[in-house]
RODO-2510 file (C-alpha; in nm, 4 decimals, decimal comma):
residues 394
     n   res          X          Y          Z
     1     m     0,0000     0,0000     0,0000
     2     t     0,1283     0,3477    -0,0860
     3     l     0,1631     0,5764     0,2134
     4     r    -0,0549     0,8866     0,2312
     5     a     0,0933     1,1707     0,4281
     6     e    -0,0427     1,3533     0,7254
     7     p    -0,0230     1,7326     0,7174
     8     g     0,2916     1,8861     0,8590
     9     a     0,5722     2,1299     0,7998
    10     c     0,8244     2,0589     0,5258
    11     p     1,1980     2,1248     0,5772
    12     a     1,4701     2,2843     0,3700
    13     l     1,5258     2,1187     0,0328
    14     l     1,8197     2,1105    -0,2090
    15     v     1,7274     2,0210    -0,5663
    16     f     2,0285     1,8846    -0,7563
    17     m     1,9612     1,8798    -1,1316
    18     p     2,1587     1,9562    -1,4479
    19     h     1,9313     2,2246    -1,5978
    20     f     1,6926     2,4841    -1,4602
    21     a     1,5113     2,8019    -1,5624
    22     p     1,5512     3,0139    -1,7667
    23     g     1,6243     2,7011    -1,9696
    24     f     1,3355     2,4837    -2,0832
    25     k     1,4650     2,2097    -2,3145
    26     i     1,4873     1,9459    -2,0404
    27     g     1,1079     1,9416    -2,0364
    28     g     0,9108     1,7528    -1,7728
    29     p     1,1569     1,7371    -1,4799
    30     l     1,2022     2,1139    -1,4888
    31     q     0,8276     2,1741    -1,5062
    32     s     0,7840     1,9437    -1,2068
    33     i     1,0297     2,1452    -0,9973
    34     l     0,8815     2,4779    -1,1054
    35     g     0,5403     2,3482    -1,0025
    36     l     0,6777     2,2386    -0,6647
    37     i     0,8233     2,5855    -0,6092
    38     a     0,5005     2,7579    -0,7151
    39     f     0,2655     2,5508    -0,4995
    40     h     0,4763     2,4652    -0,1932
    41     s     0,6855     2,7780    -0,1394
    42     e     0,5098     2,8401     0,1914
    43     n     0,6049     2,4925     0,3165
    44     l     0,9500     2,4485     0,1655
    45     s     1,2737     2,6450     0,1718
    46     i     1,4034     2,5442    -0,1716
    47     r     1,7531     2,5755    -0,3138
    48     v     1,8567     2,4535    -0,6588
    49     l     2,2112     2,3587    -0,7602
    50     t     2,2407     2,3405    -1,1386
    51     l     2,4399     2,4252    -1,4515
    52     n     2,4535     2,7715    -1,6041
    53     r     2,3184     2,6636    -1,9444
    54     d     2,0265     2,4831    -2,1034
    55     y     2,0121     2,1229    -2,2217
    56     t     2,2315     2,0673    -2,5331
    57     d     2,3629     2,4274    -2,5137
    58     r     2,7309     2,5170    -2,4783
    59     q     2,6789     2,8850    -2,4094
    60     a     2,5959     3,0034    -2,0586
    61     y     2,2796     3,1993    -1,9870
    62     p     2,3493     3,5668    -2,0515
    63     d     2,3586     3,8073    -1,7559
    64     i     2,3322     3,5339    -1,4884
    65     p     2,6245     3,5223    -1,2426
    66     t     2,7907     3,1857    -1,1849
    67     g     2,8926     3,0366    -0,8529
    68     r     2,6725     3,2259    -0,6041
    69     w     2,3189     3,1983    -0,4711
    70     l     2,0571     3,4054    -0,6538
    71     a     1,6887     3,4627    -0,5822
    72     v     1,4715     3,3056    -0,8536
    73     s     1,1024     3,3348    -0,7722
    74     t     1,0743     3,2030    -0,4138
    75     a     1,3779     2,9736    -0,4479
    76     q     1,7536     3,0271    -0,4232
    77     v     1,9511     2,9027    -0,7253
    78     r     2,3237     2,8565    -0,7748
    79     y     2,4361     2,8224    -1,1358
    80     c     2,7633     2,6316    -1,1912
    81     a     2,9989     2,6335    -1,4872
    82     s     3,0415     2,2540    -1,4878
    83     a     2,9041     1,9368    -1,3315
    84     w     3,2309     1,9051    -1,1399
    85     q     3,1822     2,2512    -0,9911
    86     a     2,8277     2,1555    -0,8919
    87     l     2,9514     1,8390    -0,7208
    88     r     3,2133     2,0356    -0,5299
    89     a     2,9443     2,2767    -0,4121
    90     l     2,7135     1,9920    -0,3144
    91     r     2,8867     1,9090     0,0129
    92     g     2,8173     2,2428     0,1764
    93     a     2,4909     2,3072    -0,0021
    94     c     2,3157     1,9909     0,1173
    95     q     2,4191     2,0260     0,4818
    96     g     2,1030     2,0210     0,6936
    97     r     1,8799     1,9889     0,3870
    98     t     1,6927     1,7090     0,2144
    99     l     1,8771     1,6260    -0,1080
   100     y     1,6302     1,5866    -0,3949
   101     l     1,7602     1,3979    -0,7021
   102     q     1,5757     1,3935    -1,0348
   103     s     1,6912     1,0649    -1,1876
   104     s     1,7608     0,7011    -1,1111
   105     f     2,0342     0,6567    -1,3710
   106     s     2,2189     0,9855    -1,4252
   107     p     2,5838     0,9138    -1,3366
   108     g     2,6775     1,2645    -1,2243
   109     w     2,3436     1,3926    -1,1006
   110     s     2,2137     1,0875    -0,9128
   111     l     2,4452     0,7867    -0,8844
   112     l     2,7542     0,9811    -0,7776
   113     p     2,5707     1,1866    -0,5117
   114     l     2,4195     0,8625    -0,3787
   115     l     2,7665     0,7074    -0,3615
   116     l     2,9098     1,0153    -0,1884
   117     a     2,6296     0,9952     0,0684
   118     r     2,6884     0,6225     0,1163
   119     l     3,0573     0,6967     0,1871
   120     r     2,9555     0,9816     0,4212
   121     l     3,1394     1,2358     0,2065
   122     i     2,8222     1,4416     0,1914
   123     r     2,5712     1,4481     0,4768
   124     p     2,2243     1,5617     0,3731
   125     r     1,9477     1,5310     0,6283
   126     h     1,7568     1,2919     0,3998
   127     i     1,7714     1,1875     0,0335
   128     v     1,4715     1,1719    -0,1998
   129     v     1,4980     1,0266    -0,5512
   130     a     1,2378     1,0996    -0,8200
   131     p     1,2857     0,8488    -1,1066
   132     r     1,0665     1,0615    -1,3396
   133     g     0,9423     0,7645    -1,5430
   134     e     1,2865     0,6102    -1,6004
   135     l     1,1733     0,2768    -1,4545
   136     s     0,8807     0,2182    -1,6894
   137     a     0,9019    -0,0837    -1,9184
   138     g     0,9246     0,1404    -2,2231
   139     a     1,2097     0,3473    -2,0795
   140     l     1,4046     0,0396    -1,9644
   141     a     1,3758    -0,1104    -2,3135
   142     l     1,6009     0,1687    -2,4438
   143     r     1,9701     0,0870    -2,3868
   144     p     1,8692    -0,2076    -2,1670
   145     a     2,2179    -0,3530    -2,1089
   146     k     2,3516    -0,0293    -1,9639
   147     k     2,0482     0,0083    -1,7374
   148     r     2,0646    -0,3523    -1,6147
   149     l     2,4292    -0,2916    -1,5225
   150     a     2,3376     0,0286    -1,3381
   151     l     2,0600    -0,1462    -1,1440
   152     a     2,2983    -0,4269    -1,0454
   153     a     2,5598    -0,1737    -0,9291
   154     m     2,2995     0,0121    -0,7216
   155     r     2,2059    -0,3093    -0,5413
   156     l     2,5693    -0,4171    -0,4945
   157     l     2,6690    -0,0822    -0,3441
   158     a     2,3430    -0,0476    -0,1486
   159     l     2,3034     0,3036    -0,2887
   160     h     1,9350     0,3140    -0,2037
   161     r     1,9678     0,2194     0,1594
   162     g     1,7810     0,4775     0,3660
   163     v     1,6666     0,6663     0,0544
   164     r     1,3070     0,7776     0,0022
   165     f     1,1435     0,7685    -0,3398
   166     q     0,8848     0,9897    -0,5022
   167     a     0,6285     0,8366    -0,7359
   168     t     0,3986     1,0671    -0,9313
   169     c     0,1321     0,8068    -1,0125
   170     e     0,0198     0,4701    -0,8760
   171     e     0,1847     0,2826    -1,1640
   172     e     0,5203     0,4338    -1,0768
   173     v     0,4885     0,3086    -0,7184
   174     d     0,4823    -0,0457    -0,8582
   175     e     0,7726     0,0250    -1,0945
   176     i     0,9970     0,1594    -0,8181
   177     a     0,9144    -0,1270    -0,5833
   178     s     0,9770    -0,3989    -0,8426
   179     r     1,2762    -0,2574    -1,0330
   180     l     1,4723    -0,1239    -0,7373
   181     h     1,3560    -0,3798    -0,4768
   182     v     1,2502    -0,0965    -0,2495
   183     a     1,0033    -0,1499     0,0341
   184     r     0,6743     0,0235    -0,0374
   185     d     0,6902     0,2198     0,2850
   186     r     0,9908     0,4001     0,1334
   187     i     0,7822     0,5212    -0,1631
   188     m     0,5606     0,8288    -0,1382
   189     l     0,3042     0,9420    -0,3916
   190     l     0,3381     1,3144    -0,4625
   191     r     0,1751     1,4157    -0,7884
   192     n     0,3240     1,6642    -1,0319
   193     l     0,1844     2,0152    -1,0172
   194     p     0,1676     2,1850    -1,3583
   195     m     0,2176     2,5593    -1,3754
   196     s    -0,0861     2,6307    -1,5932
   197     r    -0,4572     2,6004    -1,5188
   198     p    -0,7434     2,5173    -1,7549
   199     d    -0,8938     2,8478    -1,8680
   200     a    -1,2233     2,9151    -2,0353
   201     m    -1,2441     2,7410    -2,3728
   202     h    -1,0885     2,9631    -2,6370
   203     s    -1,2670     3,0170    -2,9651
   204     m    -1,2043     2,7203    -3,1906
   205     h    -1,1564     2,6926    -3,5627
   206     e    -1,3877     2,4929    -3,7845
   207     k    -1,3123     2,1201    -3,7970
   208     v    -1,3586     1,9912    -4,1526
   209     p    -1,4136     1,6134    -4,1934
   210     g    -1,1143     1,4594    -4,3680
   211     v    -0,8755     1,7173    -4,2247
   212     l    -0,6780     1,6647    -3,9021
   213     r    -0,4133     1,9053    -3,7744
   214     m    -0,1990     1,7124    -3,5260
   215     v     0,0674     1,8443    -3,2930
   216     f     0,3520     1,6480    -3,1311
   217     l     0,5122     1,8429    -2,8457
   218     s     0,7929     1,6526    -2,6736
   219     r     1,1568     1,5605    -2,7043
   220     v     1,2328     1,3914    -3,0353
   221     s     1,3698     1,0643    -2,8979
   222     p     1,2950     0,6928    -2,9504
   223     k     1,0969     0,6721    -2,6252
   224     k     0,8390     0,9161    -2,7627
   225     n     0,7707     0,6900    -3,0636
   226     l     0,7387     0,9689    -3,3193
   227     h     0,8445     0,7357    -3,6009
   228     r     0,5370     0,5184    -3,5414
   229     l     0,3115     0,8207    -3,5759
   230     i     0,4722     0,9258    -3,9055
   231     q     0,4650     0,5711    -4,0423
   232     d     0,0911     0,5419    -3,9796
   233     m     0,0299     0,8718    -4,1583
   234     a     0,1225     0,6964    -4,4831
   235     q    -0,2112     0,5097    -4,4616
   236     l    -0,4164     0,8261    -4,4006
   237     p    -0,5536     1,0983    -4,6290
   238     a    -0,3334     1,3927    -4,7247
   239     g    -0,5491     1,6166    -4,5065
   240     v    -0,3926     1,4587    -4,1950
   241     t    -0,0881     1,6716    -4,1095
   242     l     0,1596     1,6905    -3,8214
   243     d     0,3743     1,9645    -3,6687
   244     v     0,6596     1,8438    -3,4464
   245     y     0,7739     2,0703    -3,1623
   246     g     1,0576     1,9843    -2,9273
   247     p     1,4345     1,9541    -2,8996
   248     a     1,6126     1,6561    -3,0570
   249     d     1,8457     1,4826    -2,8137
   250     d     1,9149     1,1966    -3,0562
   251     q     2,0282     1,3222    -3,3965
   252     p     2,0258     0,9817    -3,5714
   253     y     1,6684     0,9303    -3,4551
   254     l     1,5708     1,2763    -3,5778
   255     a     1,7183     1,1896    -3,9172
   256     q     1,5184     0,8640    -3,9205
   257     c     1,1948     1,0523    -3,8536
   258     q     1,2745     1,3145    -4,1162
   259     a     1,3381     1,0389    -4,3709
   260     l     1,0016     0,8785    -4,2916
   261     a     0,8342     1,2178    -4,3324
   262     a     1,0041     1,2713    -4,6675
   263     a     0,8860     0,9266    -4,7825
   264     l     0,5245     1,0473    -4,7519
   265     g     0,5925     1,2408    -5,0714
   266     q     0,4252     1,5610    -4,9513
   267     p     0,6712     1,7873    -4,7657
   268     e     0,3971     1,9985    -4,6065
   269     r     0,2409     1,7023    -4,4219
   270     v     0,5087     1,6844    -4,1487
   271     r     0,6936     1,9939    -4,0282
   272     f     0,9789     1,9860    -3,7775
   273     v     0,9511     2,3196    -3,5993
   274     g     1,1999     2,2858    -3,3096
   275     a     1,1712     2,3694    -2,9409
   276     v     0,9011     2,6049    -2,8155
   277     a     0,9428     2,8290    -2,5094
   278     p     0,7108     2,7457    -2,2162
   279     a     0,5360     3,0832    -2,2413
   280     r     0,4300     2,9966    -2,5968
   281     v     0,3061     2,6417    -2,5354
   282     g    -0,0597     2,7284    -2,4748
   283     a    -0,0916     2,9569    -2,7758
   284     t     0,0884     2,7001    -2,9919
   285     l    -0,1396     2,4116    -2,8940
   286     q    -0,4562     2,6104    -2,9613
   287     g    -0,3946     2,6035    -3,3353
   288     y    -0,4468     2,2268    -3,3664
   289     d    -0,7218     1,9650    -3,3581
   290     v    -0,5483     1,6920    -3,1538
   291     f    -0,2293     1,6247    -2,9600
   292     a    -0,0549     1,2971    -3,0534
   293     l     0,2078     1,1155    -2,8448
   294     p     0,2269     0,7345    -2,8869
   295     t     0,4933     0,7222    -2,6154
   296     m     0,6664     0,4105    -2,4849
   297     g     0,5985     0,5310    -2,1305
   298     e     0,5359     0,8437    -1,9192
   299     n     0,5012     0,8796    -1,5440
   300     f     0,3047     1,2016    -1,6011
   301     g     0,3577     1,3901    -1,9254
   302     h     0,3514     1,7668    -1,8739
   303     a     0,2858     1,8225    -2,2442
   304     i    -0,0142     1,5876    -2,2219
   305     y    -0,1546     1,7904    -1,9355
   306     e    -0,0951     2,1162    -2,1258
   307     a    -0,2874     1,9790    -2,4229
   308     l    -0,5797     1,8730    -2,2032
   309     a    -0,5804     2,2071    -2,0187
   310     n    -0,6005     2,3878    -2,3518
   311     g    -0,8954     2,1760    -2,4619
   312     l    -0,7064     1,9550    -2,7043
   313     p    -0,8069     1,5876    -2,7298
   314     v    -0,5030     1,3610    -2,6843
   315     i    -0,4104     1,0453    -2,8759
   316     l    -0,1705     0,8487    -2,6564
   317     s    -0,0426     0,4997    -2,5886
   318     d    -0,1778     0,3092    -2,2902
   319     r     0,1550     0,3589    -2,1123
   320     t     0,0754     0,6838    -1,9323
   321     p    -0,1417     0,7629    -1,6261
   322     w    -0,3985     0,9259    -1,8564
   323     r    -0,6397     0,6383    -1,9156
   324     n    -1,0000     0,5667    -2,0236
   325     l    -0,9842     0,8688    -2,2496
   326     r    -1,2429     0,7518    -2,5021
   327     d    -1,4998     0,6821    -2,2294
   328     r    -1,4342     1,0292    -2,0888
   329     m    -1,4653     1,1910    -2,4337
   330     a    -1,1113     1,3301    -2,4186
   331     g    -0,9109     1,1226    -2,6668
   332     e    -0,7621     0,7739    -2,6978
   333     d    -0,5145     0,5623    -2,5003
   334     l    -0,4062     0,2871    -2,7359
   335     d    -0,2403    -0,0520    -2,7139
   336     l     0,0833    -0,0142    -2,9106
   337     e     0,0882    -0,3887    -2,9731
   338     a    -0,2296    -0,3588    -3,1806
   339     p    -0,0870    -0,2736    -3,5254
   340     d    -0,3877    -0,0831    -3,6581
   341     a    -0,5005     0,0936    -3,3387
   342     l    -0,3158     0,4211    -3,3923
   343     r    -0,4092     0,4551    -3,7579
   344     a    -0,7757     0,3823    -3,6815
   345     a    -0,7827     0,6413    -3,4019
   346     l    -0,6312     0,9059    -3,6273
   347     q    -0,8826     0,8268    -3,8994
   348     r    -1,1705     0,8505    -3,6507
   349     f    -1,0644     1,1998    -3,5435
   350     a    -1,0006     1,3030    -3,9030
   351     d    -1,3620     1,2111    -3,9836
   352     m    -1,5064     1,4284    -3,7031
   353     d    -1,6853     1,7557    -3,7623
   354     t    -1,6778     2,0696    -3,5460
   355     r    -1,9697     1,9690    -3,3223
   356     t    -1,8235     1,6258    -3,2452
   357     i    -1,4718     1,7411    -3,1685
   358     l    -1,6095     2,0189    -2,9470
   359     r    -1,7417     1,7514    -2,7109
   360     y    -1,3932     1,6014    -2,6967
   361     r    -1,2404     1,9395    -2,6291
   362     q    -1,4755     1,9877    -2,3351
   363     g    -1,3926     1,6399    -2,2076
   364     a    -1,0209     1,7139    -2,2297
   365     q    -1,0506     2,0249    -2,0139
   366     a    -1,2678     1,8400    -1,7628
   367     i    -0,9880     1,5869    -1,7059
   368     a    -0,7317     1,8654    -1,6553
   369     r    -0,9539     2,0388    -1,3992
   370     q    -1,0123     1,7158    -1,2097
   371     y    -0,6397     1,6431    -1,2000
   372     i    -0,5541     1,9811    -1,0480
   373     e    -0,8207     1,9447    -0,7814
   374     q    -0,6649     1,6161    -0,6680
   375     a    -0,2946     1,6963    -0,7126
   376     v    -0,2371     1,9746    -0,4569
   377     d    -0,1512     1,7851    -0,1369
   378     a     0,0536     1,9631     0,1275
   379     g     0,0375     1,6538     0,3469
   380     a     0,2095     1,4403     0,0834
   381     c     0,4801     1,7045     0,0528
   382     a     0,5358     1,6949     0,4291
   383     r     0,5578     1,3170     0,4330
   384     l     0,8057     1,2965     0,1470
   385     f     1,0433     1,5740     0,2495
   386     g     0,9695     1,6037     0,6197
   387     p     1,0916     1,4522     0,9490
   388     g     1,2750     1,1241     0,9749
   389     h     1,1398     0,7899     0,8631
   390     p     1,2322     0,4781     1,0624
   391     g     1,4427     0,3469     0,7750
   392     d     1,6332     0,6651     0,6906
   393     e     1,9493     0,5541     0,8653
   394     a     1,9284     0,1897     0,7622
***
């Protein structure tokens, strides 16, 4: 059984992560931390130790000093010139604070801090690890040999002894318990808190049967399964088009997807637009009919939430927490093993008229509103980051 927290005060927290605002290319993990800061600033004293540049960038953020604590919203942030500099700063920065790690597998930003704590070279008050979906079956299927080796090393070195874990959905509780062999009383459910809220439905464009304007908004990587989406477009009418937004962290995979798009024979059907700044996400999504992400696995999916909040039906795999979408008139969650499921879903939405898709848009926003009502939980925050647990010093 997953523990539910009792209300209480939360202590000082040190977030240790490679990239932070004003960057945005890292996607979900950053949005999760920004949401934590926005909603729990009254309960948490938050510091962030991070690099001075965005994901994939070599240039530092302009006009941001390096190597000292700066006020960013209600948090204190220290930007470092290198991962080594961040690790050197970690010893003093985590003293008396709960160390909050944003990965299970990152060598420099999770495994090494865990090893340093195991050797007593750093002494945080507690350690919390948020796997952020890395332990899903779909995520583990990518580079599986390297991840099996990492999991074996974690067990051999007992890196997770006394560590608490954050799950953001019930499915992730099971993943953490089974993959890491962690007792369930070490796992706390604290849901992600998106920055945006569902607003009143914006005016929508006419939906013409036979035409479907799709948007993909995520990192262009094998886990997101973009190639499957493009492949299935070959069996659909020319009126079904796709715009791809998001950074590419795997250039060979990007080239594969671009080649599949070119093979459709109509260059305008798939456009690769690049990354979009967070402030522009809502306005960008509002120009489309549906959001499509046949992902191999998500523990939350901030872009999925943003689509729902903006009244966009979502076409997903069944490997996310967003389920029963057709019954709730909000989209589809499809079995990726069914070869024709994605194509059929796309065709069904392409055939819809304005009146029909309006009902789906209303259903999408209803799910977003319901999620927000259930996600804000100060008690869960207190339980995860708060006073000692009997196994913390095990």
